[in-house]
C-alpha positions in Angstrom: 63.5 -33.6 66.2 62.0 -37.3 67.0 60.5 -36.1 70.2 59.2 -32.9 68.9 57.4 -34.6 65.8 56.4 -37.5 68.0 55.1 -35.0 70.6 53.2 -33.4 67.8 51.8 -36.8 66.2 50.6 -38.2 69.9 49.1 -34.7 70.9 47.3 -34.9 68.0 46.1 -38.6 68.4 45.3 -37.8 72.0 42.9 -34.8 71.3 41.5 -35.9 68.2 40.2 -39.3 70.0 38.9 -37.2 73.4 37.4 -34.4 71.2 35.5 -36.6 69.2 34.2 -38.8 72.2 33.3 -35.8 73.7 31.7 -33.6 71.2 29.7 -37.2 70.4 28.1 -37.0 73.6 26.7 -33.5 73.1 25.9 -34.7 69.4 23.8 -38.3 70.1 22.1 -37.1 73.3 20.7 -33.9 71.4 19.5 -36.1 68.5 18.3 -38.3 71.2 15.9 -35.4 72.2 15.4 -34.1 68.9 17.2 -31.2 68.4 18.8 -30.5 65.0 22.5 -30.5 64.8 23.6 -27.8 62.3 27.6 -29.2 62.4 30.1 -31.5 64.7 33.1 -30.2 64.4 36.5 -31.6 65.5 38.8 -28.7 66.0 38.7 -25.0 65.7 38.9 -22.4 62.3 38.6 -23.3 58.7 37.7 -27.0 58.1 40.5 -29.0 56.0 37.6 -32.0 55.4 33.6 -31.7 55.8 30.8 -33.5 54.4 27.0 -33.5 55.0 24.4 -35.8 55.9 21.0 -36.3 55.2 19.7 -34.5 58.0 21.7 -31.8 57.4 24.4 -31.7 59.9 27.9 -30.9 58.5 30.8 -33.1 60.2 34.0 -31.1 59.8 37.5 -32.1 61.0 39.3 -28.3 61.5 42.9 -26.9 61.0 43.7 -26.3 64.6 43.2 -29.4 67.0 42.7 -28.1 70.7 39.0 -28.9 71.1 36.0 -28.8 68.7 32.1 -28.1 69.1 28.6 -29.1 68.1 26.4 -26.5 67.2 22.9 -26.6 67.5 19.5 -25.1 65.8 18.6 -22.4 68.0 16.9 -19.1 67.7 19.1 -17.0 69.9 21.7 -17.5 67.0 19.8 -16.6 64.1 16.1 -16.7 61.9 14.4 -20.2 62.2 12.2 -21.5 59.6 8.8 -21.9 61.6 8.3 -25.4 60.7 11.9 -26.3 62.1 11.0 -24.6 65.9 9.9 -27.9 67.3 13.9 -29.1 66.8 15.5 -25.9 68.4 18.1 -26.3 71.1 16.1 -22.8 73.4 12.7 -24.2 72.9 13.5 -27.9 74.7 12.8 -28.2 78.5 15.1 -27.7 80.9 15.8 -31.3 81.8 16.5 -32.4 78.1 18.9 -29.0 77.9 21.0 -30.3 80.9 21.3 -33.9 79.7 22.7 -32.5 76.4 25.4 -30.5 78.4 26.4 -33.2 80.8 26.7 -35.6 77.8 30.3 -34.7 76.7 31.7 -34.8 80.3 29.5 -38.4 81.1 31.2 -39.6 77.5 34.4 -38.9 78.7 34.0 -40.6 81.7 32.6 -43.7 80.0 36.2 -43.2 77.4 38.1 -43.5 80.8 36.3 -46.6 82.2 36.8 -48.1 78.8 40.7 -47.4 78.5 41.3 -48.5 81.8 39.3 -51.5 81.4 41.2 -52.4 78.3 44.7 -51.4 79.8 44.0 -54.1 82.3 43.4 -56.8 79.8 46.0 -56.0 77.9 48.2 -56.0 80.7 50.4 -53.0 82.0 53.8 -53.3 82.5 55.0 -52.4 86.3 57.5 -53.1 89.0 57.1 -54.1 92.4 57.6 -51.1 94.9 61.0 -52.3 96.5 63.2 -49.1 97.0 66.9 -48.7 96.7 69.0 -47.0 99.3 66.9 -43.9 100.0 68.2 -40.3 100.5 66.3 -37.2 101.7 63.2 -37.3 103.4 63.0 -40.7 102.8 66.4 -41.8 104.4 65.4 -39.7 107.8 61.9 -41.4 108.2 64.3 -44.8 108.5 63.4 -46.5 104.9 66.0 -48.7 104.5 67.3 -50.6 100.7 65.0 -53.5 100.0 61.9 -52.2 101.6 58.8 -52.7 99.9 55.9 -50.4 100.2 52.7 -52.4 100.4 50.3 -49.1 101.6 50.9 -45.0 101.6 48.0 -43.6 104.1 46.0 -46.5 104.5 45.5 -47.2 100.9 47.3 -50.7 99.4 50.0 -50.4 96.7 50.9 -52.8 94.3 53.3 -51.2 92.0 56.0 -48.6 91.4 53.6 -46.0 89.2 50.9 -46.5 92.0 53.5 -45.5 94.7 55.2 -42.4 92.7 51.6 -41.0 92.2 50.6 -41.3 95.7 53.6 -40.1 97.1 54.1 -36.5 94.8 50.2 -35.6 95.8 51.0 -35.6 99.1 54.2 -34.2 98.6 52.7 -31.0 96.3 50.2 -30.7 99.5 52.7 -30.8 102.0 50.7 -33.8 103.7 52.8 -35.9 106.2 52.4 -39.4 104.7 52.5 -42.9 106.0 54.4 -45.8 104.5 53.5 -49.3 105.5 56.5 -51.3 104.1 57.9 -55.2 104.6 61.4 -54.9 105.5 64.1 -57.5 103.5 64.3 -59.8 106.4 60.2 -59.6 106.0 58.9 -57.4 108.8 56.0 -55.3 108.7 56.7 -51.7 109.9 55.6 -48.0 109.5 57.5 -45.0 108.2 56.3 -41.3 108.1 57.5 -39.1 106.0 57.5 -35.7 107.0 56.3 -33.5 103.5 55.2 -30.9 105.8 59.2 -29.7 106.4 59.2 -29.0 102.7 60.1 -26.0 101.8 57.4 -23.6 99.8 59.8 -22.9 97.2 60.6 -26.3 96.4 59.3 -26.9 92.7 57.6 -30.1 91.2 60.6 -30.7 89.3 62.8 -31.0 92.5 60.3 -33.0 94.8 61.2 -36.2 94.1 64.7 -35.8 94.7 63.7 -34.5 97.8 61.4 -37.5 98.7 64.5 -39.9 98.1 63.2 -42.9 96.8 64.1 -44.8 93.9 63.6 -48.2 92.5 65.7 -50.9 93.4 67.6 -52.1 90.1 66.5 -55.4 88.9 69.7 -57.0 87.2 69.1 -58.2 83.5 71.7 -58.9 80.6 72.3 -56.1 78.5 70.5 -57.7 75.2 67.9 -55.5 73.5 64.3 -56.9 73.7 62.5 -54.2 71.6 63.5 -51.4 69.8 60.8 -48.4 69.1 59.8 -47.4 66.0 60.9 -43.7 64.5 63.4 -43.6 67.7 67.1 -43.2 67.1 68.1 -47.4 67.8 66.2 -48.0 64.8 67.4 -45.7 62.6 70.9 -46.7 63.5 70.0 -50.3 62.5 69.9 -52.1 66.4 67.8 -54.9 66.7 65.7 -57.0 69.0 68.8 -59.7 70.3 71.8 -57.4 70.2 73.8 -57.0 72.7 75.5 -53.8 73.8 79.1 -54.2 75.0 80.2 -50.5 75.0 78.5 -47.0 75.1 81.3 -44.3 74.6 84.3 -46.4 75.6 82.6 -47.6 78.9 82.0 -51.4 79.3 78.5 -52.7 79.9 77.5 -55.6 81.9 73.9 -55.1 82.6 70.9 -53.5 81.3 71.2 -51.2 84.4 74.3 -49.8 82.9 72.7 -48.9 79.6 70.1 -47.1 81.7 72.3 -44.8 83.9 74.8 -44.5 80.8 72.8 -43.4 78.0 71.3 -40.4 79.5 74.8 -39.7 81.4 76.6 -39.6 78.2 73.7 -37.8 76.3 73.6 -34.9 78.8 77.2 -34.3 77.9 76.8 -34.9 74.0 73.6 -36.7 72.5 76.2 -38.3 69.7 77.0 -41.7 71.3 79.6 -44.5 69.8 78.0 -48.1 70.7 79.4 -51.0 70.3 77.8 -54.3 69.7 77.5 -58.0 69.3 75.1 -59.3 67.3 75.6 -63.3 66.6 79.5 -63.9 66.1 79.9 -60.3 64.7 80.9 -57.1 66.3 79.7 -53.9 64.9 80.5 -49.9 66.0 77.6 -48.2 65.8 76.9 -44.4 66.0 73.5 -42.1 67.4 71.9 -39.1 68.6 70.2 -40.0 72.0 66.5 -38.1 71.9 65.0 -36.5 75.2 61.2 -36.8 76.3 59.5 -36.3 79.3 59.5 -39.0 81.8 56.6 -40.2 84.5 58.2 -38.0 87.1 57.9 -34.7 85.3 61.8 -34.4 84.5 63.4 -34.9 80.9 65.7 -37.7 80.1 67.4 -38.7 77.2 66.9 -42.0 75.6 67.6 -44.1 72.2 64.1 -46.0 72.0 65.4 -49.7 73.0 64.1 -51.6 75.9 65.0 -55.0 77.8 63.5 -58.6 77.4 60.5 -58.1 79.6 61.9 -57.6 83.3 58.4 -56.2 84.8 57.8 -57.8 87.9 54.1 -56.5 88.9 52.2 -56.2 85.3 48.8 -55.3 86.1 46.9 -57.8 84.3 43.3 -59.5 84.4 40.5 -61.3 82.5 37.9 -59.1 80.8 35.1 -59.8 83.3 37.7 -59.2 86.3 39.1 -56.0 84.8 35.5 -54.2 84.9 35.4 -53.6 88.7 39.3 -53.1 88.2 38.3 -50.5 85.8 35.8 -48.6 87.9 37.9 -48.8 91.1 40.8 -47.1 89.4 38.5 -44.4 87.6 37.1 -43.8 91.4 40.7 -43.6 92.9 42.3 -41.2 90.0 38.6 -39.2 90.2 39.6 -38.6 93.9 43.0 -37.7 93.7 42.2 -35.2 90.7 39.4 -33.2 92.9 42.0 -33.5 95.8 44.3 -31.8 93.8 42.0 -28.8 92.3 41.1 -28.5 95.9 44.9 -27.8 97.0 45.1 -25.5 94.0 42.0 -23.5 94.8 43.0 -23.4 98.7 46.5 -22.6 97.9 48.3 -25.8 99.1 49.2 -26.4 96.0 51.8 -24.2 93.5 49.7 -22.7 90.3 53.1 -23.9 89.0 51.5 -27.5 88.8 49.6 -26.5 86.2 50.3 -28.0 82.6 49.2 -27.4 79.4 49.3 -28.2 75.7 53.2 -28.7 75.6 53.4 -31.0 78.6 50.4 -33.1 77.7 52.0 -33.7 74.1 55.7 -34.5 75.7 53.6 -37.2 78.1 51.6 -38.4 75.2 55.1 -39.2 73.5 56.5 -40.5 76.6 53.4 -43.0 77.1 53.5 -43.9 73.6 57.2 -44.9 73.3 56.6 -46.9 77.0 53.6 -49.3 75.4 50.2 -49.2 74.3 49.1 -50.0 77.6 50.8 -47.2 79.1 49.2 -44.8 76.5 45.8 -46.2 77.5 46.7 -45.3 81.2 47.3 -42.0 79.7 44.3 -41.3 77.4 42.2 -42.4 80.4 43.9 -39.7 82.8 43.5 -36.9 80.0 39.8 -37.9 79.4 38.8 -37.8 83.2 40.7 -34.6 83.6 38.5 -32.9 80.7 35.4 -34.5 82.3 36.0 -32.6 85.7 37.2 -29.6 84.5 34.1 -29.4 81.9 32.2 -29.8 85.1 33.4 -26.9 86.5 31.2 -24.1 87.3 32.5 -21.8 84.7 30.7 -19.7 82.4 31.1 -21.0 78.6 32.2 -24.8 80.1 29.5 -27.6 80.2 29.3 -26.9 83.9 28.8 -23.3 83.7 25.5 -24.2 81.3 24.5 -26.8 84.0 24.6 -24.0 86.5 22.5 -21.4 84.6 19.8 -24.6 84.2 19.6 -24.9 87.8 19.4 -21.8 88.3 16.9 -22.0 85.8 14.7 -25.1 87.4 14.6 -23.1 90.8 13.7 -19.3 89.5 11.1 -21.1 87.0 12.5 -18.9 84.0 16.1 -18.9 82.3 18.8 -16.7 83.2 18.7 -13.1 81.7 20.8 -13.2 78.3 22.4 -10.2 79.3 23.8 -12.3 82.4 24.7 -15.4 80.3 26.6 -12.9 78.1 28.4 -11.7 81.0 28.9 -14.7 82.4 30.5 -15.7 79.0 33.1 -13.1 79.0 34.0 -13.5 82.7 34.4 -17.1 81.6 36.4 -16.8 78.8 38.9 -14.3 80.8 39.4 -16.9 83.3 39.9 -20.0 80.7 42.3 -17.3 78.9 44.5 -16.7 82.1 44.6 -20.3 83.4 45.9 -21.4 79.5 48.1 -18.6 79.6 49.5 -19.8 83.0 49.7 -23.6 81.7 51.9 -22.3 78.6 54.3 -20.1 81.0 54.7 -23.3 83.3 55.1 -25.5 80.4 57.8 -22.9 78.3 59.3 -22.7 82.1 59.7 -26.5 81.8 61.6 -26.4 78.5 64.4 -24.4 80.2 67.3 -26.4 81.3 
């Protein structure tokens, strides 16, 4: 239940922030262009809260938090008083209408850069990508335990999460991938992972098992460094500084034993028995592990504890240094996202990779549990995805409106109302089909 409510809460926080920022882009540019805004709504359906400003704009928070809208004065949607005709959206020059349509995705892009900037200033904890004993494709390629990944297809890699992202993208597309590594002996060499040999039926949940790469564990004391609020450990009374001695009767020597035993034992029965040492006192506690979505797309059992700071690749920069890093990260993720869309369109990647609100909610909860910097990273990724998706030339999306305005610029007159209505129906059916598939994939991921 903790994961369920946590996922719902962090989904609402995520969508609330990103939808508000997106719609504010449309809203503020519309006002700059002299268009009267009738309503600014975060969410759909019946308003739960509403107020009206001195310009007559209604600001509302509605019951269904899966989007939002800005309603502008327009002669096509009802009668307009003569004195307000100059404030209608449909009478504005096509360039201004294009600016209003593009403002939502543009503000999502601004949010992405700002979130990455703050993430780098705060410092995102991560690990140097040194691998444990490999299996599968990695073993076949000649990767060895202790190898440090330095680049993937020529792109420098400075953290384990970055390595996983690039490996996952190439594996989904079945592209053979070159890894530059530094061996434990200090030699530099290259290895090729033959992802082209992966069978087509291998789904995203199996990819990383087939790749066969895992992070080399760092030995840490079995002492709790942090307890997450609202998680089983906090509810059971565990505290920072407690040393875990046993889990379900199994002795614990290092924190890596905890990370192994908790998911292993919880998979059999989430009810766990812990023996801890607090000062000079030894205590026996019981708690129930909860299941969350991990960064690789799989589910894992956790109790909401972390060791002391053992990260050895924290990405942290000063406020000025973080600016180019934020732009560089945004560009890198944009290229990856467009590459994934291309693979989906040409059929190189399976539509099983589409995700909907359920998966997003689980990842939101998981990233929030990993800390503020990781949640900022998650927000930036989702915000950029919203910007890209909204710019697709699909009627009903901002990109569809931009396409209509571009046609209007070329032909010198607006697209006929009949064509626009037909396009809206086609766009709506496309979105419903995509959302249906995304929900279907989400549900399949919940089934063991």
